[in-house]
C-alpha positions, 0 to 999 in steps of 0.5 A: 500500500505504501508503494501504491501511495507513492505511485498514485499520489506522487507518480513514483516511477514503476516499469510496467509492460502489458498492464496498467498501474491500477492492475499492478495494484489490484494484483498485489493486493489480491494475490500478494496481501490477500493470498498471504492471509488466505494461506495463513488462515487455511494452514491453521484452520485445516489443522484444527478441522482435520486434527492432522499437522499442516506444513511447518518448519522448512516446508513452511519457510519454503512456501513463505519464501516463494510468496515473499520473493515474488513480492520483491520481484513485483516491486519494480513492476514487470522487469522480472515478470517471468521469475515472479510468475514462476514463484507466484504460481508455485506458491499457489500450487504449493498451498493447494497441496498443503491444504488438500493433503490433510483434508484427503487423509482425514476424508473430510470431503466437505472441506473440498469446497474450500480447496476448490476455491483455492484451485480456482484462485490458482487458475485465475492467477494463471489467467492474469499472467497469461494476459500479460505474457500472451495478450489476446483480445478474444479472451478476457484473461485480465478480467478473469485474473483480477475480478475472478480472484476478487469474487472468489476471495469474497466467496471464501470470506462468506464461507468462513464467516458463516462458520465462525462469526456466530460462534465468535459472537456467542462465545465473546459477548459474555451472556447467553445468545442463541444466534443459530436460531436466527439463521436458516438453510434457505439463507445458506442455499439462496446466498450460495445460488445467487453468488454462483449465478452472479459469478457466471453472469459477471465473469462468463456471460457479461450480462450487466442487468442480470449481474446488477439484479443478482448483486442486489439479491445478494445484498438482501439475503446477507443483510437479513443474515447479519441482522439476525446475528446482531446482539448489542454485546458486539459493540463492546469488544473490538474483535467482534465489532471489527468482524461484524462490520467487515461482513456488512461491507460485503452486502453493501458492496454488492448493493453498490455494484447493483446501483452502479448499473441503475444510477450510474455510480462508479463500480470502483466504489463497490469494488473498494467496499469489498476490498478495503471494507470487507477483505481489509477489515475482516483479515485484520480483525481475524489476525488480531483474534487468532494471533492471541488464541493460537499463541495461548493468550486470552481473547478477553484482553487484546492489546489496546492498540487493536481498537485504534488499528480497527478504527483507523481501518474502518475510517479508511474504508469509509473514506474510500467508499462513502465520502467520494459518493457525497463529495467527489471533487476531491477524489484523489485526496480521499484516496490518499487519506484512505491509503494513509489510514490503511498504512497506519492501521497495519503499522499499529497492528504490526508493532503490537503483534510482532512481539506476540508472534515472534515469541513461543506460546505462553502455555508452552504448547507447540505453535 
């Protein structure tokens, strides 16, 4: 994000061939930042789901280095495109193997729905690199590579949210609630059907009206679910309200997507509701939570700086998404403020959590 601030606001030179600065930014946020968080979450979650070890030690270090070196190679632009592509895709393939092996060994075939999303993300990543290396106007490879990845990450967040958010709320508010009773199978199936139909319409068929209507439907279904999950105790703990508000940005993003067709607002506003608001906020809130739990620390008293980090990131999303809708004459200013708020939020998180993550577990267990 610091690189993007320099490029967008101060014209920091970057050598790009075959893609724009905006596509560079989208790629690094989705496949750089986004895939790192997805990998960390799934390597932890699959171990818990299956009871089997996921990679650790040297194999984990090797997977990390594939990701990290690819990020370094992308910093100057496309100067080292071929080695960056090789390492990036090797990271994707390694992640698929690392999470699918314990799932298959434990015969937890229901988790293959998660694995399939990572496989599809890998295919989208291949499409992105193919769009640069083998450009063609007949196949929208760049569109598949970037927007396909965005909607798949959103689908992954929704799947994980359905599994963990009610549980987190029930355990975290400090009083009895019965949130599952406010949910139902029809919401699950309707949300999944609408999301699949939206993906097909937007990515394969390119039917703008159908995509707008389906996006609006996704808003209503997920809004009903989130209203049902609400309880006042959420607002007393940052690890809860951060997640809850993050999930609200998903239906809001789809609503804005629908409105972009009907009333002509910029589709980029909808995209950044899903990215800055949903993906950014949910990943920061999840990392703040699981970093405590998986180092043997209690969830009741996170570092006080978590509140500030989540508040700044929420402000970043509001500044990027809603303020330009109200006052668009200073568009570049609002983007700049949003970028700075993002950077400061993650800097605060890093300073607060680096000592936690760089130390052995306080309970002496492996991890």
